[in-house]
C-alpha positions as CSV (number, residue, x, y, z in Angstrom):
1,M,88.6,91.4,80.8
2,S,88.4,94.2,83.3
3,L,91.3,96.0,85.3
4,L,89.9,93.8,88.5
5,A,89.9,90.5,86.7
6,N,93.8,91.2,85.6
7,F,95.0,91.9,89.2
8,S,92.8,89.8,91.1
9,K,95.2,86.9,91.4
10,L,98.2,89.4,92.9
11,N,99.1,89.2,96.3
12,L,99.5,93.4,96.3
13,E,95.6,94.1,95.7
14,C,94.6,96.2,98.5
15,G,90.9,96.8,99.8
16,T,90.1,100.5,101.1
17,D,86.9,101.6,102.9
18,E,85.6,103.9,105.4
19,A,83.7,104.4,108.3
20,G,81.9,107.5,110.1
21,R,81.0,109.1,106.8
22,G,77.5,110.1,108.0
23,C,78.3,111.4,111.8
24,L,78.1,114.8,113.2
25,A,81.1,114.6,115.4
26,G,84.5,113.1,114.9
27,P,86.6,111.8,112.2
28,V,85.8,110.1,109.3
29,T,88.1,107.0,109.3
30,A,89.4,104.6,106.5
31,S,91.5,101.9,106.3
32,A,93.3,99.8,103.7
33,V,94.4,96.3,103.9
34,I,96.3,93.8,101.8
35,L,95.4,90.1,102.6
36,P,97.0,86.9,101.6
37,N,95.5,85.3,98.5
38,N,94.8,82.4,100.4
39,F,92.9,83.9,103.0
40,I,89.6,82.6,104.2
41,N,87.4,84.0,107.1
42,S,83.9,82.6,107.4
43,T,83.0,85.6,109.6
44,L,84.4,88.4,107.9
45,N,81.6,90.8,106.4
46,D,80.8,94.3,105.6
47,S,81.5,95.7,109.2
48,K,77.6,97.3,109.5
49,L,76.4,93.6,109.1
50,L,78.5,92.3,112.2
51,S,78.0,92.6,115.7
52,E,80.5,94.9,117.9
53,K,81.7,91.5,119.3
54,K,82.4,90.1,116.2
55,R,84.2,93.2,114.7
56,E,86.7,93.2,118.0
57,H,87.1,89.6,117.0
58,L,88.2,90.1,114.0
59,K,90.1,93.3,114.3
60,P,93.4,91.4,115.5
61,I,93.0,88.5,113.1
62,I,93.0,90.9,110.4
63,E,96.1,92.6,111.7
64,E,97.8,89.3,112.6
65,V,97.5,88.0,109.0
66,A,97.3,90.8,106.6
67,I,100.4,91.4,104.5
68,S,99.7,95.0,105.2
69,Y,97.2,97.5,106.9
70,A,96.9,100.8,107.5
71,V,94.3,103.4,109.5
72,S,94.0,106.9,109.0
73,H,91.7,109.6,110.5
74,V,91.0,112.9,108.7
75,F,89.2,115.2,111.5
76,Q,86.1,117.4,111.8
77,H,87.9,121.0,110.7
78,E,89.1,118.9,107.4
79,I,85.9,117.7,107.2
80,D,84.4,121.2,107.4
81,T,87.1,122.5,104.8
82,I,87.4,120.3,101.9
83,N,83.7,118.6,102.6
84,I,82.8,114.9,103.4
85,L,83.5,112.9,100.1
86,N,86.9,114.6,99.6
87,A,87.9,114.0,103.5
88,S,86.6,110.2,103.1
89,I,89.2,109.6,99.9
90,L,91.6,111.7,101.4
91,A,91.6,109.0,104.3
92,M,91.6,106.2,102.3
93,H,94.8,108.0,100.4
94,K,96.5,108.2,103.5
95,S,96.0,104.7,104.2
96,I,97.0,103.5,101.3
97,E,100.2,105.5,101.5
98,R,101.6,104.1,104.6
99,L,101.0,100.3,103.1
100,N,104.5,98.7,103.0
101,P,104.5,97.0,100.3
102,Q,102.6,99.5,98.3
103,P,99.6,97.7,96.2
104,N,99.6,97.2,92.6
105,F,95.9,97.3,92.5
106,I,93.0,99.1,94.9
107,I,89.4,98.0,95.0
108,V,87.6,100.7,96.8
109,D,83.7,100.1,98.5
110,G,81.4,102.8,96.8
111,N,81.4,104.3,93.6
112,R,83.8,107.1,93.9
113,F,87.1,107.4,94.5
114,K,90.2,109.7,92.9
115,P,93.1,108.1,91.1
116,Y,96.1,107.6,94.2
117,D,99.9,107.8,92.6
118,S,99.5,105.8,89.4
119,I,98.0,102.6,91.1
120,P,95.0,101.6,88.9
121,H,92.0,101.1,91.1
122,Q,88.2,99.9,90.7
123,T,85.3,101.3,92.7
124,I,82.8,98.4,93.7
125,I,79.4,99.4,95.0
126,K,78.7,97.2,98.4
127,G,82.3,96.1,97.9
128,D,82.4,95.5,101.7
129,S,80.2,92.6,101.3
130,K,81.7,91.0,97.9
131,F,85.5,91.0,98.6
132,L,87.4,89.9,101.9
133,S,90.3,93.1,101.3
134,I,87.1,95.7,101.5
135,A,85.4,93.8,104.4
136,A,88.6,93.5,106.4
137,A,89.4,97.4,105.7
138,S,85.6,98.2,106.4
139,V,86.1,96.4,110.0
140,L,89.3,97.9,110.8
141,A,87.8,101.4,109.9
142,K,85.1,101.0,112.3
143,T,86.8,99.4,115.1
144,Y,89.7,102.3,115.2
145,R,87.1,105.0,114.8
146,D,85.0,103.7,117.4
147,E,87.7,103.4,120.0
148,Y,88.4,107.3,119.4
149,M,84.8,108.1,119.8
150,A,84.9,106.2,123.0
151,K,87.9,108.1,124.2
152,I,86.6,111.5,123.2
153,H,83.1,110.6,124.9
154,E,85.0,110.6,128.5
155,E,85.7,114.2,127.6
156,F,81.9,115.1,126.5
157,P,80.0,112.5,128.2
158,M,76.6,114.4,127.9
159,Y,76.6,113.3,123.9
160,N,76.8,109.4,124.6
161,W,79.2,108.9,121.7
162,I,80.1,105.9,123.5
163,Q,77.1,104.4,122.0
164,N,76.0,106.5,119.2
165,K,79.6,106.9,118.0
166,G,78.3,110.6,116.7
167,Y,75.9,109.4,114.4
168,P,72.8,111.9,114.2
169,T,70.5,110.0,116.8
170,K,67.5,111.3,118.4
171,E,69.8,111.6,121.7
172,H,72.8,113.0,120.1
173,R,70.6,115.8,118.3
174,L,68.7,116.6,121.6
175,A,72.2,116.6,123.6
176,I,73.3,119.5,120.5
177,Q,69.9,121.1,121.5
178,K,70.6,121.4,125.2
179,Y,74.5,121.6,125.2
180,G,75.3,123.1,122.0
181,I,78.2,122.0,119.9
182,T,81.9,120.6,121.1
183,K,85.1,121.2,119.1
184,Y,84.8,117.9,117.7
185,H,81.5,118.5,115.7
186,R,81.6,118.8,112.1
187,K,79.9,122.5,111.7
188,S,79.3,122.0,108.0
189,F,76.9,119.3,108.8
190,R,73.2,119.8,109.6
191,L,73.6,119.5,113.2
192,L,69.8,119.8,114.1
193,P,66.7,119.5,112.0
194,E,65.7,122.9,110.3
195,Q,62.9,123.6,112.7
196,L,65.4,123.9,115.6
197,K,68.1,126.7,115.3
198,L,71.7,126.8,116.6
199,E,74.1,129.1,117.3
200,L,77.6,128.3,115.7
């Protein structure tokens, strides 16, 4: 029997997921969520499969019913220092650390994770569409990160982060080409295609 099967009936299983891993600007944001065993919601799913309206509808529901939840950002300067994979895992660890009570099992979206404390874990590919606690973490990570990008959009509206959220859209890359980079851009990422040069 797998570790996941052994712990799946316990209240203190937490799901964790991140948002913003592929962005050119802003933080990578992760959430960790412990849901009650009896929680059911037919709308909740991987945040990427939900409209913004549905994510915003689900956010307060998750926050109200969760036994515990937390959201953490790891910002661009640290991403540039430790790389995006390590930053994503660090954001998950920071979120798990803030849970009260602490979980006794962790389920993680994807296939890469580092042990947190002595708590057993299991990685699950496409876990955000299979387990409600991971889906809930996905929704919180996405909504909180989108709120942050909307905030910094006011400082640098020419990049249209309120719409593209920092992802490498054509519009975003054209703005980088025209205006250069900001303090929020990830310098370790390829901000422009190889044929275009950018002075860092």
